[in-house]
TIDREN-408490 format. One line per 2 residues: their letters; for each residue z negated, x, y negated of C-alpha. Coordinates in steps of 0.001 Angstrom, whole numbers, always signed. Example, Ala and Ser with C-alpha at 12.3 -4.5 7.8 and 13.67 -1.06 7.14 Angstrom:
2
as	-7800/+12300/+4500; -7140/+13670/+1060
END
This chain:
420
mr	-121445/+111615/-117550; -122892/+113734/-114626
is	-121732/+114839/-111204; -123895/+113445/-108587
sd	-125825/+116134/-106468; -125771/+113904/-103327
gp	-122018/+113238/-102963; -118660/+114169/-104363
fi	-118546/+111545/-107044; -119085/+111167/-111020
ts	-121120/+108313/-112493; -120837/+107050/-115918
ph	-122434/+103739/-117266; -120207/+102456/-119911
av	-121075/+99580/-122267; -118218/+97059/-122172
pp	-119274/+93928/-124501; -120632/+91536/-123237
ak	-121978/+93183/-120126; -122456/+96657/-118768
vr	-120621/+98214/-115910; -121134/+101402/-113612
le	-117927/+103363/-112964; -117792/+105672/-109982
lf	-115221/+108095/-108995; -115052/+109469/-105272
nd	-112783/+112183/-103868; -114133/+111875/-100391
ld	-112838/+108886/-98255; -115730/+109302/-95786
av	-118178/+108804/-98533; -116761/+105532/-99787
ep	-115605/+104018/-96450; -118659/+101721/-95832
vw	-118526/+100408/-99120; -114629/+99842/-98904
ra	-114638/+98376/-95560; -117373/+95789/-96626
fe	-115548/+94998/-99848; -112223/+94330/-98143
qn	-113497/+91699/-95836; -113856/+89208/-98905
ad	-111855/+90707/-101547; -108436/+89708/-103019
ct	-106348/+92462/-101845; -102995/+93225/-100172
vf	-103102/+94490/-96407; -101724/+97773/-97804
qr	-105033/+98516/-99362; -107119/+98203/-96115
fd	-109183/+101278/-95731; -107589/+102331/-92346
wl	-104062/+101844/-93701; -104612/+104200/-96571
se	-107020/+106695/-94633; -104428/+107070/-91951
wh	-101924/+107782/-94658; -104053/+110455/-96132
ah	-104742/+112143/-92861; -101126/+112396/-91772
vg	-99335/+112523/-95228; -101651/+112963/-98286
rp	-103842/+115647/-97071; -101026/+118016/-95639
rh	-99370/+117943/-99051; -102744/+118485/-100951
ck	-102963/+114970/-102328; -106419/+114254/-103903
pv	-107821/+110863/-103495; -109354/+109512/-106523
iv	-111241/+106271/-105710; -112520/+104217/-108555
li	-115508/+101763/-108065; -116679/+99662/-110882
sd	-119737/+97499/-110471; -121548/+95012/-112657
er	-125156/+95603/-114025; -126704/+94053/-110897
gn	-124776/+96377/-108587; -122148/+94041/-107217
ll	-118788/+95868/-107025; -116137/+94181/-109150
il	-112890/+96308/-108345; -111752/+99243/-106235
lp	-108802/+101273/-107300; -107505/+103650/-104555
la	-105804/+106169/-106588; -104787/+109726/-106102
ie	-103377/+112844/-107772; -100180/+114231/-106241
re	-97999/+117159/-107248; -94282/+116561/-107601
gm	-93185/+120342/-108279; -95075/+121308/-111264
lr	-95776/+117774/-112416; -99173/+116376/-111533
rl	-99349/+112480/-111149; -102126/+110073/-111174
tw	-100564/+107275/-108698; -101770/+104998/-106076
lg	-103178/+106541/-102619; -100403/+106086/-100207
sd	-97937/+104618/-102588; -94806/+105698/-100748
lc	-95610/+103784/-97533; -97386/+100719/-99188
dy	-95010/+97927/-100083; -97484/+96738/-102685
na	-99879/+98650/-104637; -102729/+97005/-106277
pl	-106582/+97158/-106483; -108964/+95398/-104515
la	-110738/+92475/-106667; -113997/+90662/-106177
as	-113234/+86902/-106191; -114634/+86427/-109681
fn	-112985/+89592/-111328; -110351/+87720/-113596
ev	-113333/+85394/-114831; -115735/+88388/-115402
vp	-113110/+90979/-116722; -110341/+89238/-118711
pe	-107131/+91263/-119693; -108444/+92610/-123083
rf	-111527/+93922/-121400; -109718/+95380/-118419
rh	-107434/+97471/-121012; -110657/+98866/-122578
lw	-111900/+99664/-118870; -108556/+101329/-118150
rq	-109047/+103619/-120850; -112477/+104824/-119649
iv	-111058/+105184/-115980; -108323/+107622/-117380
da	-110697/+109514/-119316; -113295/+109681/-116398
vr	-110544/+110966/-114045; -109401/+113715/-116378
am	-112772/+114732/-116991; -113251/+115636/-113308
pf	-113046/+119311/-112233; -109539/+120265/-111140
hr	-108246/+116487/-111630; -105922/+117249/-114403
fd	-102539/+115277/-114682; -99573/+114982/-116544
lv	-98482/+111421/-115972; -99842/+108326/-114822
dm	-97140/+106869/-112522; -97956/+103284/-110908
dk	-95148/+101631/-108874; -94557/+98487/-106751
mp	-97333/+96272/-108305; -97369/+92789/-107588
al	-98232/+90167/-110342; -100963/+88701/-108118
vg	-103539/+89960/-105928; -104572/+87134/-103434
aq	-104910/+84229/-105661; -105761/+86285/-108910
sn	-103577/+87960/-111722; -103331/+91473/-111086
pm	-105301/+93230/-113984; -102877/+96030/-113983
ls	-100334/+93779/-115692; -102481/+93505/-118633
la	-101174/+97108/-119561; -97710/+97808/-120814
vl	-95897/+97385/-117645; -92155/+97965/-116864
pr	-90285/+95514/-114629; -88417/+96776/-111824
ty	-84981/+96290/-110779; -86031/+95283/-107058
sa	-88352/+92453/-105840; -89674/+91216/-102796
ha	-89179/+87987/-101012; -91174/+85549/-98949
as	-90658/+82158/-97088; -92947/+79257/-96964
lg	-93355/+78592/-93375; -94900/+74978/-92799
dn	-96510/+74241/-89592; -93482/+73622/-87297
we	-90823/+76069/-86195; -88025/+73655/-85585
ef	-88353/+72000/-88874; -88708/+75390/-90558
cg	-85312/+76698/-89049; -83610/+73494/-89295
ak	-84282/+73241/-92995; -83120/+76919/-93541
tt	-79841/+76714/-91409; -76820/+74555/-91228
gq	-75453/+72846/-88160; -72653/+75489/-87865
tr	-74986/+78265/-88211; -77453/+76863/-85503
kr	-74239/+76572/-83276; -73428/+80125/-83809
dr	-76634/+81200/-83070; -76791/+79252/-79707
rr	-73550/+80917/-78829; -74702/+84269/-79406
lr	-77902/+83770/-77500; -75946/+82586/-74665
rl	-73666/+85542/-74835; -76833/+87959/-74887
te	-78159/+85991/-71922; -75097/+86639/-69929
sg	-76303/+90342/-69931; -79443/+89589/-68610
ev	-82887/+87948/-68944; -83789/+87886/-72634
rf	-87545/+88262/-73537; -89685/+88354/-76514
vh	-92447/+90787/-75998; -95780/+91345/-77969
as	-96582/+94851/-77338; -100037/+95512/-75934
gc	-101939/+98507/-74720; -101875/+101894/-76127
de	-98720/+103077/-73836; -96579/+99918/-74442
it	-97420/+99757/-78293; -96533/+103782/-78384
et	-93358/+103065/-76307; -92140/+100100/-78497
mn	-92784/+101986/-81671; -90871/+104874/-80451
vl	-87875/+102567/-79778; -88356/+101036/-83201
it	-88047/+104250/-85036; -85181/+105591/-83129
qk	-83272/+102249/-83773; -84196/+102678/-87411
rh	-83134/+106168/-87656; -79814/+105372/-86180
yl	-79413/+102272/-88700; -80144/+104695/-91663
ar	-77679/+107116/-90294; -75022/+104555/-90117
kg	-75742/+103393/-93734; -75733/+106865/-95153
ve	-79224/+106283/-96371; -82045/+108995/-96308
dl	-83891/+109248/-93042; -87375/+108691/-94097
ft	-88740/+109771/-90676; -87757/+113318/-91275
ra	-90421/+113394/-94168; -93575/+115114/-92976
gy	-96110/+113021/-91153; -94376/+109687/-91463
re	-93671/+109250/-87754; -97466/+110527/-87249
ff	-98671/+107797/-89753; -96906/+104758/-87940
ra	-97934/+105849/-84563; -101667/+106195/-85669
vv	-101620/+102970/-87650; -100565/+100827/-84654
ln	-103234/+102285/-82552; -106157/+102172/-85021
ph	-108710/+99882/-83312; -109973/+98577/-86849
ls	-106225/+97216/-87304; -105957/+95586/-83987
dv	-106357/+92322/-85599; -103517/+92990/-88140
vh	-100996/+95173/-86486; -98249/+93187/-84385
vs	-95633/+95254/-82593; -93048/+93338/-80886
rv	-89540/+93766/-79425; -86921/+91638/-77665
dv	-85637/+92924/-74223; -82569/+92192/-72171
na	-83599/+92773/-68798; -85469/+96362/-69159
tp	-83742/+97318/-72469; -85154/+96919/-75770
va	-82432/+95502/-78018; -84606/+94881/-81061
ag	-88097/+95797/-82199; -90360/+95349/-85327
lg	-93769/+96236/-86861; -95594/+93285/-88441
lm	-98941/+92883/-90312; -101036/+89669/-90363
hk	-103244/+89618/-93444; -105178/+86516/-94139
nc	-102595/+83637/-94332; -99349/+85771/-94521
yh	-97293/+87664/-92058; -95649/+90887/-93529
lv	-92581/+92342/-91961; -92938/+96051/-92501
ms	-90113/+97414/-90406; -87506/+96164/-87962
sy	-84383/+97216/-86399; -81819/+96517/-83385
rd	-79868/+98257/-80998; -76471/+99354/-82093
gd	-73420/+99296/-79934; -71858/+96226/-78148
va	-74788/+94418/-78044; -75107/+94213/-81735
rf	-72436/+91495/-81631; -74640/+89043/-80178
gp	-77268/+89300/-83180; -80250/+90769/-81243
gr	-81861/+91155/-84747; -81620/+87567/-85669
vh	-83109/+86349/-82329; -85927/+88777/-82961
lm	-86576/+87493/-86422; -86520/+83664/-85304
el	-89067/+84589/-82536; -91387/+86375/-85339
fr	-91027/+83219/-87407; -92389/+81107/-84305
ha	-95181/+83800/-83764; -96209/+83543/-87547
ie	-96412/+79964/-87445; -98235/+79678/-84212
rr	-100771/+82193/-86078; -101136/+79546/-88856
aa	-99616/+81906/-91312; -98553/+80151/-94366
kf	-95888/+82634/-95634; -93768/+85145/-93976
df	-93270/+88027/-96210; -90285/+90230/-95934
ti	-91764/+92713/-98395; -89859/+95052/-100809
gd	-85984/+94960/-100865; -83248/+92452/-101800
ep	-81259/+92425/-98875; -78905/+89544/-98896
yk	-79953/+88110/-95552; -83498/+87424/-96984
rd	-82340/+85009/-99400; -81211/+82612/-96597
wc	-84928/+82230/-95579; -86773/+82676/-98597
di	-88044/+80462/-101230; -90468/+82815/-102908
el	-89404/+85754/-105064; -92138/+88193/-105723
kv	-91817/+90455/-108941; -93176/+93885/-108924
vg	-93731/+96118/-111879; -94332/+99900/-112716
yl	-96576/+101579/-115219; -95915/+105039/-116921
ea	-98388/+106738/-119318; -97959/+110325/-120585
at	-100958/+112590/-120568; -99467/+115790/-121547
tm	-96244/+116901/-123200; -94421/+117514/-119951
gg	-95558/+114127/-118829; -94319/+112471/-121901
lv	-90809/+113927/-121134; -90758/+112776/-117633
aa	-91953/+109286/-118589; -89081/+109223/-121261
ar	-86481/+110233/-118724; -87784/+107698/-116270
sa	-87732/+105002/-118539; -84363/+105518/-119744
il	-83149/+105617/-115925; -84925/+102258/-115786
rg	-83119/+100958/-118618; -79918/+102045/-117086
df	-80693/+100297/-113664; -81140/+97044/-115500
fi	-77817/+97507/-117260; -76211/+97960/-114042
rq	-77991/+95000/-112346; -76469/+92790/-115208
kp	-72930/+94240/-114264; -72253/+93190/-110761
kl	-68816/+94754/-110817; -70642/+98206/-111450
rr	-73014/+97834/-108332; -70889/+98644/-105425
pl	-69037/+101842/-107022; -72157/+103226/-108319
sk	-73949/+102528/-105088; -71257/+104403/-103241
vr	-71773/+107471/-105774; -75601/+107200/-105381
va	-75104/+107362/-101252; -72637/+110182/-101746
al	-74972/+112167/-104018; -77717/+111570/-101574
al	-75556/+112775/-98788; -74622/+115983/-100659
rr	-78259/+116603/-101611; -79238/+116531/-97862
rl	-76398/+118749/-96890; -77353/+121274/-99608
rr	-80924/+121330/-98459; -79912/+121814/-94854
gv	-77742/+124723/-96227; -80625/+126165/-98061
ta	-82891/+126020/-94966; -80416/+127805/-92726
vr	-79865/+130393/-95336; -83727/+130984/-95513
ga	-83922/+131098/-91583; -81178/+133540/-91351
aa	-82756/+135622/-93942; -86205/+135573/-92243
rt	-84713/+136582/-88737; -82688/+139447/-90563
vg	-86136/+140647/-92269; -87919/+140258/-88774
END
């Protein structure tokens, strides 16, 4: 094993019967960018492993909180890239975690795979390879970690099995949902709704139209895309406040990340920002990602107040279905979350899993605690009567936690002013 003198990576040839592979670890996204961009064009991957999605995350979220990228490239003996794993080392208090790069803003975390990966690297061989990856990362200067913590991993990556599932993974209590679209919007909607539901939708749309002209808008141009994203974020924050759920947009860099992603020219073929206007007033908005043959709904919301009675969010969703079908998408992916409305449309449930592996004593204690919490969540899920009261307790605990944080911040500010 050696540290290359011409770049920030370590190279280590490993004999893995019946062939040899070359393992490279990169800390610098710029150094691996050309290889990554070329590989993602034909690799099996999710849209969240596109180079630009993760590089924007690192620029706005990861780097400010001192996240260290660890990009793993494994090639065969002829130099053909087999797999790219976008990993990172993050700090969580005193704990150091080896995790997926950008995990918190990726609905799915997975490697990028060459088309023949499952044939070349069967599960037993990948398990051997994984041990070498972990050892190689730990051998890098300043890259010690306490815990391997992988989350939101899908069972499939494109058409292939996710090799990470050959490890001792843990199922999650949540999943993702997708709908098979077909090639005709009217037939799709007709199959998914009853006559009574369609009658109610027409009545709501008529009432919405009475307030003004209803238009579905595909945002285009930097100014319109930015303005629509600002509307979407504002509406989403109001929704989270109504539900008593943590406002993710208070986290450092989150708003900047989304605003950068939607304007990134390398993602212009992927990003779809849309809204529904009544006259000049946006009443619903959304961010979607079109990747290969699938439309992913990343975020959507609608205007609260009186207009909410007329279902602007549903009007927007119906138009998104139409748009996806017109783009010849085979699936509409609602991404992670088990909200009841998704089941009205979806015929595909996408299971996701996680993986915990201790590297130190501290990591072992944390892994044991998190595994126990996971088992508790499974128990609750099997007891529907417990879900609602425990959910209320969880929401109340989060609200109390936020109030305590604000109180601590206020005290610190007052103390700083006094000292000043």
